[in-house]
PLY file of the C-alpha trace (Angstrom):
ply
format ascii 1.0
element vertex 86
property float x
property float y
property float z
element edge 85
property int vertex1
property int vertex2
end_header
0.00 0.00 0.00
1.36 3.38 -0.99
1.48 6.14 1.63
1.71 9.56 0.02
4.02 11.98 1.76
2.08 14.82 3.26
3.83 18.15 3.27
2.75 20.71 5.79
2.96 24.36 4.92
4.22 26.51 7.77
1.33 28.43 9.26
1.98 32.11 9.78
-0.03 33.29 12.79
1.60 36.74 12.83
1.29 36.85 16.63
4.24 39.22 17.05
3.06 41.63 14.35
-0.49 41.73 15.69
0.73 42.30 19.24
3.00 45.15 18.12
0.15 46.83 16.21
-2.19 46.64 19.18
0.35 47.77 21.77
1.67 50.89 20.03
-0.15 53.29 22.41
0.59 51.34 25.60
3.08 52.06 28.37
6.50 50.38 28.36
5.36 47.95 31.08
2.22 47.05 29.11
4.23 46.59 25.91
6.67 44.28 27.72
3.75 42.19 29.04
2.26 41.96 25.52
5.64 40.94 24.03
5.93 38.20 26.65
2.37 37.05 25.89
3.08 37.04 22.14
6.22 34.93 22.66
4.30 32.47 24.84
1.46 32.28 22.29
3.95 31.57 19.52
5.39 28.66 21.55
1.86 27.44 22.38
0.85 27.51 18.70
3.99 25.56 17.82
3.20 22.96 20.50
-0.37 22.62 19.24
0.91 22.02 15.69
3.37 19.39 16.95
0.58 17.63 18.86
-1.66 17.63 15.78
1.16 16.20 13.65
1.56 13.46 16.29
-2.09 12.47 15.81
-3.83 14.43 18.55
-6.66 16.92 18.14
-6.38 19.95 20.41
-8.97 22.57 21.27
-8.18 25.43 23.64
-11.17 26.34 25.78
-11.64 29.20 28.20
-11.65 27.75 31.71
-11.91 31.01 33.62
-11.58 34.74 33.27
-9.03 36.64 35.37
-10.14 40.13 36.42
-7.54 42.76 37.27
-9.82 44.88 39.44
-9.84 48.02 37.29
-11.88 46.65 34.41
-9.13 44.62 32.76
-9.65 40.92 32.20
-8.00 37.98 30.49
-9.17 34.55 29.46
-7.44 31.52 31.01
-7.31 28.42 28.82
-7.22 24.65 29.18
-6.66 22.12 26.40
-9.30 19.60 25.38
-7.35 16.75 23.78
-8.58 13.83 21.69
-6.00 11.20 20.73
-6.21 9.19 17.54
-6.92 5.53 18.27
-4.39 3.09 16.83
0 1
1 2
2 3
3 4
4 5
5 6
6 7
7 8
8 9
9 10
10 11
11 12
12 13
13 14
14 15
15 16
16 17
17 18
18 19
19 20
20 21
21 22
22 23
23 24
24 25
25 26
26 27
27 28
28 29
29 30
30 31
31 32
32 33
33 34
34 35
35 36
36 37
37 38
38 39
39 40
40 41
41 42
42 43
43 44
44 45
45 46
46 47
47 48
48 49
49 50
50 51
51 52
52 53
53 54
54 55
55 56
56 57
57 58
58 59
59 60
60 61
61 62
62 63
63 64
64 65
65 66
66 67
67 68
68 69
69 70
70 71
71 72
72 73
73 74
74 75
75 76
76 77
77 78
78 79
79 80
80 81
81 82
82 83
83 84
84 85
């Protein structure tokens, strides 16, 4: 049986570019926090792609919302994972 080779095209999420656009009017501290978040999201996206290539489906779901007290909030995520049966 012939197994065709599947090539994956690198996915460009543009996390860094989007974060920079949205943080242009923020304070230095806020920009640093957004850069850190963008870096972490880039690593998370890479890990999700690796898991998918290993045969696992991954969905990120909001598990809670963190409130900063002055109207700011952020979604906290958990993975829902479904493994391919062999």
